[in-house]
Structure formats: structure tokens, C-alpha cells
C-alpha positions as CSV (number, residue, x, y, z in Angstrom):
1,M,-13.2,-21.4,-2.1
2,K,-10.6,-19.4,-4.0
3,Q,-7.8,-21.5,-5.4
4,R,-4.5,-20.9,-3.5
5,I,-1.6,-20.5,-5.9
6,C,2.0,-19.5,-5.3
7,Q,2.4,-15.8,-6.0
8,S,5.9,-16.4,-7.4
9,C,5.7,-19.5,-9.6
10,G,2.0,-20.0,-10.0
11,M,1.9,-23.5,-8.6
12,S,-1.3,-24.7,-7.1
13,M,-1.1,-25.1,-3.3
14,P,-4.2,-27.0,-2.2
15,T,-2.6,-28.5,0.9
16,D,-0.4,-27.0,3.6
17,D,2.5,-29.2,3.0
18,L,3.2,-27.3,-0.2
19,L,3.5,-23.9,1.6
20,G,6.7,-22.0,2.1
21,T,7.8,-20.8,5.5
22,H,8.5,-17.4,7.1
23,G,11.6,-16.7,9.1
24,N,10.0,-17.8,12.3
25,G,8.9,-21.1,10.8
26,C,5.3,-20.2,10.4
27,L,3.6,-21.3,7.1
28,C,3.4,-18.8,4.3
29,T,0.1,-18.9,2.3
30,E,1.5,-16.7,-0.4
31,Y,4.5,-18.7,-1.7
32,C,5.2,-22.4,-2.1
33,Y,8.1,-24.2,-0.4
34,H,10.0,-24.4,-3.8
35,C,10.1,-20.6,-3.9
36,F,10.1,-19.4,-0.3
37,Q,12.0,-20.9,2.7
38,K,12.6,-19.5,6.1
39,G,11.6,-16.0,5.0
40,F,13.8,-15.8,1.8
41,F,13.2,-16.5,-1.8
42,T,15.1,-19.3,-3.4
43,N,15.4,-17.6,-6.8
44,S,16.2,-13.9,-7.5
45,S,14.6,-12.8,-10.8
46,L,11.7,-13.3,-13.1
47,E,13.9,-14.8,-15.8
48,E,15.2,-17.3,-13.3
49,Q,11.7,-18.2,-12.2
50,I,10.6,-18.8,-15.8
51,E,13.7,-21.0,-16.4
52,L,12.8,-23.1,-13.4
53,N,9.2,-23.4,-14.5
54,I,10.2,-24.7,-17.9
55,Q,12.6,-27.4,-16.7
56,P,11.5,-30.8,-18.1
57,E,10.3,-32.2,-14.7
58,S,8.3,-29.1,-13.9
59,L,6.8,-28.6,-17.3
60,N,5.9,-32.3,-17.7
61,A,4.2,-32.2,-14.3
62,F,2.2,-29.1,-15.3
63,N,1.2,-30.6,-18.7
64,K,0.0,-33.8,-17.0
65,A,-2.0,-32.0,-14.3
66,S,-3.6,-29.5,-16.7
67,G,-4.0,-31.8,-19.7
68,T,-1.9,-29.5,-21.9
69,H,1.0,-30.2,-24.2
70,F,3.1,-27.0,-24.0
71,T,6.5,-27.1,-25.5
72,K,9.3,-25.3,-23.6
73,E,9.1,-22.3,-26.0
74,E,5.3,-22.1,-25.7
75,A,5.5,-22.3,-21.9
76,A,8.2,-19.6,-21.7
77,E,6.1,-17.3,-23.8
78,G,3.0,-17.9,-21.6
79,L,4.9,-17.4,-18.4
80,H,6.3,-14.0,-19.6
81,K,2.6,-12.9,-19.7
82,F,1.3,-14.8,-16.6
83,L,3.9,-14.4,-13.9
84,P,3.9,-10.6,-13.9
85,T,0.2,-10.9,-12.7
86,L,1.4,-12.6,-9.5
87,K,2.1,-10.6,-6.4
88,R,5.9,-11.1,-6.3
89,W,6.5,-9.7,-9.8
90,M,4.1,-6.8,-9.6
91,P,5.2,-3.1,-9.2
92,I,5.3,-2.3,-5.5
93,K,2.1,-0.1,-5.6
94,K,0.2,-3.0,-7.1
95,Q,1.7,-5.3,-4.5
96,A,0.3,-3.1,-1.8
97,E,-3.2,-3.2,-3.5
98,W,-2.9,-7.0,-3.6
99,V,-2.2,-7.1,0.2
100,L,-5.2,-4.8,0.8
101,E,-7.4,-7.2,-1.1
102,Q,-6.5,-10.0,1.2
103,C,-7.6,-8.1,4.3
104,G,-11.2,-8.0,5.4
105,Y,-10.5,-5.2,7.9
106,I,-8.1,-2.3,8.2
107,I,-7.1,-0.2,11.1
108,L,-8.2,3.5,10.9
109,S,-6.6,5.9,13.3
110,T,-8.1,9.3,13.9
111,V,-6.7,12.0,16.1
112,S,-8.5,12.4,19.4
113,E,-9.4,15.7,21.1
114,N,-6.3,15.1,23.3
115,G,-4.0,14.8,20.3
116,Y,-3.5,11.0,20.5
117,P,-4.1,8.5,17.7
118,R,-7.2,6.4,18.2
119,P,-7.0,3.2,16.1
120,V,-10.1,1.2,15.4
121,A,-10.8,-1.9,13.2
122,I,-13.1,-1.1,10.3
123,D,-14.1,-3.0,7.2
124,I,-13.3,-1.6,3.8
125,L,-16.2,-1.2,1.3
126,R,-14.2,-0.3,-1.8
127,H,-10.9,1.1,-2.8
128,T,-9.1,2.7,-5.8
129,G,-5.7,1.1,-5.4
130,I,-4.3,2.4,-2.2
131,S,-5.1,6.0,-3.2
132,I,-8.7,6.2,-2.0
133,L,-10.5,3.9,0.5
134,W,-14.2,4.0,1.4
135,M,-15.6,2.8,4.8
136,T,-18.9,3.2,6.6
137,T,-19.6,4.3,10.2
138,G,-22.2,6.2,12.2
139,L,-22.3,9.9,12.5
140,S,-22.6,9.5,16.2
141,T,-19.3,7.7,16.6
142,E,-16.1,9.0,18.3
143,K,-14.2,8.8,15.0
144,V,-16.6,11.1,13.2
145,K,-16.3,13.5,16.1
146,H,-12.5,13.4,15.7
147,I,-12.6,13.8,11.9
148,R,-14.9,16.9,12.2
149,Q,-12.2,18.4,14.4
150,N,-9.1,17.1,12.5
151,T,-9.3,15.5,9.1
152,K,-5.8,14.0,9.3
153,A,-5.8,10.2,9.8
154,G,-3.9,7.0,9.2
155,V,-4.7,3.5,7.9
156,C,-2.7,0.3,8.5
157,F,-3.3,-3.2,7.2
158,V,-1.2,-6.4,7.5
159,H,-1.2,-9.7,5.7
160,E,1.3,-12.3,6.9
161,A,4.7,-10.6,6.9
162,D,3.7,-7.6,4.7
163,S,2.5,-4.3,6.3
164,I,1.3,-1.1,4.8
165,T,0.7,2.3,6.5
166,L,-1.1,5.1,4.8
167,T,-1.4,8.7,6.0
168,G,-3.8,11.2,4.6
169,K,-7.1,12.9,5.2
170,V,-10.7,11.7,5.7
171,E,-13.9,13.3,4.5
172,I,-17.4,12.5,5.8
173,Q,-19.9,11.9,3.0
174,T,-23.6,12.0,3.7
175,D,-25.2,12.9,0.3
176,A,-28.0,10.5,-0.9
177,E,-26.2,9.4,-4.0
178,T,-23.1,8.2,-2.1
179,R,-25.1,6.5,0.6
180,Q,-27.1,4.7,-2.1
181,N,-24.0,3.7,-4.0
182,F,-22.3,2.0,-1.0
183,W,-25.3,0.6,0.8
184,Q,-25.3,-3.2,1.4
185,D,-28.1,-5.1,3.2
186,Y,-25.8,-6.4,6.0
187,M,-25.5,-2.8,7.1
188,L,-29.0,-3.1,8.7
189,H,-27.2,-4.6,11.7
190,Y,-25.6,-1.2,12.2
191,F,-28.3,1.1,10.7
192,P,-31.7,-0.5,11.5
193,L,-33.6,2.3,9.7
194,G,-31.8,1.3,6.4
195,I,-30.4,3.5,3.8
196,N,-32.2,6.5,5.2
197,D,-30.9,6.0,8.7
198,P,-29.8,9.4,9.8
199,D,-26.7,7.9,11.5
200,Y,-25.4,6.2,8.3
201,C,-22.5,7.9,6.5
202,I,-19.5,7.0,4.3
203,L,-15.9,7.8,5.2
204,C,-13.6,8.5,2.2
205,F,-9.9,8.3,3.0
206,H,-7.5,10.0,0.6
207,T,-3.9,8.8,0.9
208,E,-1.1,11.3,0.8
209,E,1.8,9.1,1.7
210,A,2.3,5.3,1.9
211,T,5.0,3.4,3.8
212,L,5.3,-0.1,2.5
213,W,7.1,-3.2,3.8
214,I,6.5,-6.0,1.3
215,D,8.5,-9.1,0.7
216,R,11.3,-7.7,3.0
217,K,11.5,-4.5,0.9
218,F,10.9,-1.1,2.4
219,E,9.6,1.9,0.3
220,R,7.9,5.2,1.0
221,I,5.7,6.7,-1.7
222,V,4.1,10.1,-2.0
223,L,0.8,9.9,-3.8
């Protein structure tokens, strides 16, 4: 099981009593109760976070738990390198990628023959940031029918209080090299004839615009 750490201060959160809370009182698995309470951060900047982490009580507890003997100066230097790798301190596009990596499924919306969006849950196979997303489906499905008529589509994914919506276009890929590159054995549940199943294809979504709501901040990005 992946270790759960606070994405603001880096503290380990092995038990739920260490978790922060959202505005509705629900537990937040991203941030600890020191950093995030009732939907708001308790500190406002990276420098403030570092200063809190190197206070004697915090630093002594960390050294004891990790078996290290960092001085205040050494800890500050290390934190300047480590904390920017955590979600809260990432650039917003990297934050969106972090959110995507927490999601097993996304919602893909194609445009039906009647002009309405048709959202379906689909697992993501691979992605390049939030710019390109790959999925698999059957050539006989409604979504492929829609894509053949209209390549415009949308993607949405949510993790806790963060949500990302992408709009762009989808292409259907059926060449042997791509099918081989993305094939995984569990796909036999959907394509019983294996990698050469004539119904097996890959969908490649190219993002043109992203609408992001992350850590109570809204931003729209054109890719």
C-alpha cells in the first residue's frame, strides 16, 4: 500500500485521525489536520510551511521518527527541494496531472447523433500530463460511432474537492503497433480474441482547453 503523506508539509498520515477536513466536515486524504481544516489551509506560503516544519518540536519529532539528526539549516535546505514535489506547491498543470494519477477512471463525453453529450466512465491506460490521454474501447461501441461522426469530446475527472474538465478531440487508433503497445492481459475480459480481436482499438484524446478547480483555485488553460 502506498504511503499516505500530507501534500503540503510531507507528514506521514498512516491513520485517519491525522487527516484534515473539507468544508463539509469530510476527511481529506491529501492534507493533514495541521495544514488543512474545514476546507482552508492554515498557512499561506511555501516559506511559511518550511518555517513551521523546522520548528524545534516538529524537527525533533521528524528526526526521532526517521532516525536522522538534521540541523535546522540542513532541514530547511532539504525542504526547499522536497516540498515543491508535493501537490500543493506544484504549478497548476502539474497539480492537474497529480489529480489525474489518483483516478482509476475518467468520464469521457462524446457527442451523440442528436447533438447531446454522452458521458461514460472509462479507465485511462496512459497519459502525457493532461495533454494526451489514451483509453481502450470496442469499435462496435456507441462512443466510437459518435467519434466517427464528430471528433469533439470532453473528459472530466474528480478527486475529493478537485475537479478538472478537458475539451478537445479524439482519434481512433487501430494500427498493429499501437494496439500492441497498449495491450494488457486483463483486456481479454473485453476482447476475448486477444490483441488481434477485430473489435479492439485505442482512443487517443488530445486536449485543447482545460478548466481546473484545484485547492479552491480556478484556472482555464489553452493547450
